[in-house]
C-alpha positions as CSV (number, residue, x, y, z in Angstrom):
1,P,-28.5,-9.0,-89.3
2,W,-30.3,-8.8,-86.1
3,S,-28.9,-11.3,-83.3
4,S,-31.0,-12.5,-80.4
5,T,-27.8,-12.9,-78.3
6,A,-27.4,-10.1,-75.8
7,P,-24.0,-8.4,-75.8
8,P,-21.5,-9.4,-73.0
9,A,-21.8,-6.1,-71.0
10,S,-25.7,-6.4,-70.8
11,R,-25.6,-10.0,-69.5
12,P,-26.4,-10.5,-65.8
13,R,-23.4,-11.9,-64.0
14,S,-23.9,-15.1,-62.0
15,G,-23.2,-14.7,-58.3
16,S,-23.5,-10.9,-58.1
17,G,-26.3,-11.1,-55.7
18,S,-24.4,-13.4,-53.3
19,S,-21.3,-11.0,-53.6
20,L,-23.4,-8.1,-52.4
21,I,-24.8,-10.2,-49.5
22,L,-21.3,-11.2,-48.5
23,A,-20.0,-7.7,-48.6
24,A,-22.9,-6.4,-46.5
25,G,-22.3,-9.2,-44.1
26,A,-18.6,-8.4,-43.8
27,L,-19.5,-4.7,-43.2
28,V,-21.9,-5.6,-40.3
29,G,-19.4,-7.9,-38.9
30,S,-16.8,-5.4,-38.8
31,F,-18.8,-3.0,-36.7
32,Y,-19.3,-5.9,-34.1
33,L,-15.7,-6.7,-34.1
34,V,-14.8,-2.9,-33.5
35,R,-17.0,-3.0,-30.3
36,H,-15.4,-6.2,-28.8
37,V,-11.6,-6.2,-29.9
38,P,-9.5,-4.2,-27.6
39,L,-7.9,-1.3,-29.4
40,E,-4.8,0.9,-28.8
41,F,-4.0,4.5,-30.1
42,M,-0.6,3.0,-31.1
43,P,0.6,-0.6,-31.1
44,A,2.9,-1.1,-28.1
45,E,6.6,-1.4,-29.4
46,D,9.0,-3.5,-27.5
47,R,12.4,-1.8,-27.9
48,G,13.9,-3.0,-24.6
49,Q,14.1,0.5,-23.2
50,F,11.9,2.8,-21.2
51,I,12.0,5.8,-19.1
52,V,11.3,6.2,-15.2
53,R,10.4,9.8,-14.4
54,V,11.3,10.9,-10.9
55,E,10.0,14.1,-9.3
56,R,11.1,15.2,-5.7
57,P,9.4,18.1,-3.9
58,A,10.1,21.6,-5.2
59,G,13.1,23.0,-3.4
60,T,15.1,19.8,-3.4
61,S,18.7,20.5,-3.8
62,F,20.7,19.0,-6.6
63,P,22.8,16.7,-4.4
64,A,19.9,15.4,-2.5
65,A,18.0,14.8,-5.7
66,R,21.1,13.2,-7.3
67,D,21.5,10.9,-4.3
68,Y,17.9,9.9,-4.1
69,V,17.6,9.2,-7.9
70,E,20.9,7.1,-7.9
71,S,19.3,5.0,-5.1
72,V,16.3,4.4,-7.1
73,A,18.4,3.5,-10.1
74,D,20.4,1.2,-8.0
75,R,17.2,-0.6,-7.0
76,L,16.1,-1.0,-10.6
77,R,19.4,-2.5,-11.6
78,K,18.6,-5.4,-9.2
79,V,15.3,-6.2,-11.1
80,P,15.7,-9.4,-13.1
81,G,16.2,-8.7,-16.9
82,V,17.6,-5.1,-16.4
83,T,21.1,-4.8,-17.6
84,S,21.8,-1.0,-17.2
85,T,20.4,2.4,-16.1
86,F,21.3,5.8,-17.4
87,T,20.3,8.9,-15.0
88,T,19.8,12.4,-15.9
89,V,19.0,14.9,-13.0
90,G,17.8,18.6,-13.8
91,G,17.8,18.0,-17.7
92,G,15.4,19.6,-20.0
93,T,14.8,23.4,-20.8
94,G,13.4,24.1,-17.3
95,G,16.6,22.9,-15.6
96,E,14.4,21.9,-12.5
97,V,17.0,19.8,-10.3
98,N,14.0,18.2,-8.4
99,K,13.2,16.3,-11.6
100,A,15.1,13.5,-13.0
101,E,15.0,10.6,-15.8
102,I,16.3,7.3,-15.4
103,Q,16.6,5.3,-18.6
104,V,16.2,1.5,-18.1
105,T,17.6,-1.0,-20.6
106,L,16.4,-4.6,-20.6
107,V,18.1,-7.7,-22.0
108,P,17.3,-8.4,-25.7
109,K,13.8,-9.5,-26.4
110,R,14.9,-13.0,-27.6
111,K,16.5,-13.5,-24.2
112,R,13.5,-12.9,-21.9
113,A,10.2,-14.4,-21.4
114,F,8.4,-11.1,-20.6
115,S,7.5,-8.0,-22.7
116,Q,8.5,-4.4,-22.2
117,E,4.9,-3.7,-21.2
118,K,5.2,-6.3,-18.4
119,A,8.4,-5.0,-17.2
120,M,7.0,-1.4,-17.0
121,D,4.1,-2.6,-15.1
122,H,6.5,-4.4,-12.6
123,I,8.5,-1.3,-12.2
124,R,5.3,0.7,-11.4
125,Q,4.3,-1.8,-8.6
126,L,7.9,-1.7,-7.3
127,L,7.9,2.1,-6.8
128,A,4.1,2.4,-5.8
129,G,5.0,2.2,-2.1
130,R,7.3,5.2,-2.2
131,K,5.6,8.3,-1.0
132,D,8.7,10.7,-1.1
133,A,8.6,11.3,-4.6
134,M,6.3,11.1,-7.8
135,F,7.0,8.4,-10.4
136,S,5.9,7.6,-13.9
137,V,7.0,4.8,-16.3
138,E,6.8,5.7,-19.9
139,P,8.3,4.3,-23.2
140,I,10.9,6.1,-25.0
141,G,9.6,8.6,-27.9
142,M,10.5,7.8,-31.5
143,M,12.0,11.2,-31.8
144,G,13.6,11.3,-28.4
145,G,13.4,14.5,-26.3
146,G,12.2,15.2,-22.9
147,Q,8.5,15.3,-23.6
148,R,6.1,13.1,-21.7
149,Q,5.2,10.0,-23.8
150,T,1.7,9.3,-22.7
151,A,-1.1,7.7,-24.9
152,I,-3.8,10.2,-23.7
153,Q,-3.3,13.8,-22.7
154,F,-5.8,16.6,-22.0
155,Q,-5.1,20.3,-22.5
156,L,-7.0,22.7,-20.4
157,R,-6.7,26.4,-21.2
158,G,-7.8,29.6,-19.2
159,H,-6.7,32.7,-17.4
160,D,-7.2,31.6,-13.8
161,Y,-4.7,29.0,-12.5
162,A,-6.8,28.1,-9.5
163,K,-9.7,27.2,-11.7
164,L,-7.7,25.3,-14.1
165,N,-6.1,23.3,-11.4
166,D,-9.4,22.5,-9.9
167,A,-10.9,21.4,-13.2
168,A,-7.7,19.2,-13.9
169,Q,-8.0,17.7,-10.4
170,K,-11.6,16.7,-11.2
171,V,-10.6,15.0,-14.4
172,V,-7.7,13.2,-12.7
173,A,-10.2,11.9,-10.0
174,E,-12.7,10.8,-12.5
175,L,-10.2,8.8,-14.5
176,R,-8.8,7.2,-11.3
177,K,-12.4,6.3,-10.4
178,K,-13.1,4.6,-13.8
179,G,-9.7,2.7,-13.6
180,G,-7.6,1.3,-16.2
181,Y,-5.2,4.2,-16.2
182,V,-1.6,4.6,-14.9
183,D,0.6,7.5,-14.2
184,L,-2.2,9.9,-13.7
185,D,-0.8,13.4,-13.1
186,T,-1.0,17.1,-14.0
187,S,1.6,19.6,-15.2
188,Y,0.5,22.2,-12.8
189,R,2.8,22.7,-9.7
190,G,1.8,25.3,-7.2
191,G,3.7,26.6,-4.4
192,K,6.9,27.4,-6.4
193,P,9.0,30.5,-5.2
194,E,8.8,33.3,-7.7
195,V,10.7,36.5,-8.3
196,G,9.3,39.2,-10.3
197,L,11.6,41.9,-12.2
198,R,10.6,45.1,-13.7
199,I,12.8,46.1,-16.6
200,D,13.5,49.7,-17.6
201,R,12.9,48.9,-21.2
202,D,13.7,52.6,-22.4
203,R,17.0,52.4,-20.9
204,A,17.6,49.0,-22.3
205,S,16.8,50.1,-25.8
206,D,19.0,53.1,-25.4
207,L,21.8,50.7,-24.4
208,D,20.9,48.4,-27.3
209,V,20.4,45.4,-24.9
210,P,17.8,42.9,-25.8
211,I,15.2,41.9,-23.2
212,A,15.9,38.2,-23.9
213,S,19.7,38.6,-23.1
214,L,18.7,40.3,-19.8
215,A,16.2,37.4,-19.0
216,L,19.1,34.8,-19.9
217,T,21.6,36.6,-17.7
218,V,19.4,36.8,-14.6
219,R,18.3,33.3,-15.1
220,C,21.9,32.2,-14.9
221,F,22.2,33.7,-11.2
222,F,19.6,31.4,-10.0
223,Y,21.4,28.3,-11.2
224,V,24.8,29.3,-9.7
């Protein structure tokens, strides 16, 4: 027999129109919030530790760099909330003795009224007056290592160092002009002394001496 009652699947659901309007409103509202709510690439993590990188002029001796960095570390240990510092001079693969790292440890989070970000900002202001070295204050990376831990990095590539440096300086100047950025720097360092060596590859091959071993041996003489 025929039935005048429509099957459940074909019945119009009550409130479906209002649900669509609500979903559309939520979508539009999300676009508005994205434009007005401050965002970060990664949420700031308060681990109670951060790194202060120190760079003295090229050619600074190891004893001079060590004494200078220790004086900076001593000043940092006097900052309220700092419990200890750990200093490394000339670390990393480059072994540049004019560069150092100071790991700063704060009191536990529950025992201080300020965040790690606030402490890092305070240290930046504290060191801003020093003109005899370059400083940067950065969080410690999740995986450790000596790499810079900066939220934004630009990589410029080319074959002319002079042009690359000029372009990098223009980027830094523009970012500094806009404001809102800290620890602006470039990785290019000019004026370093350089020694060029020409290897007799045929003779090295006859003696079964790898080029990498020669390079490592020569490098050792510059760090003695």
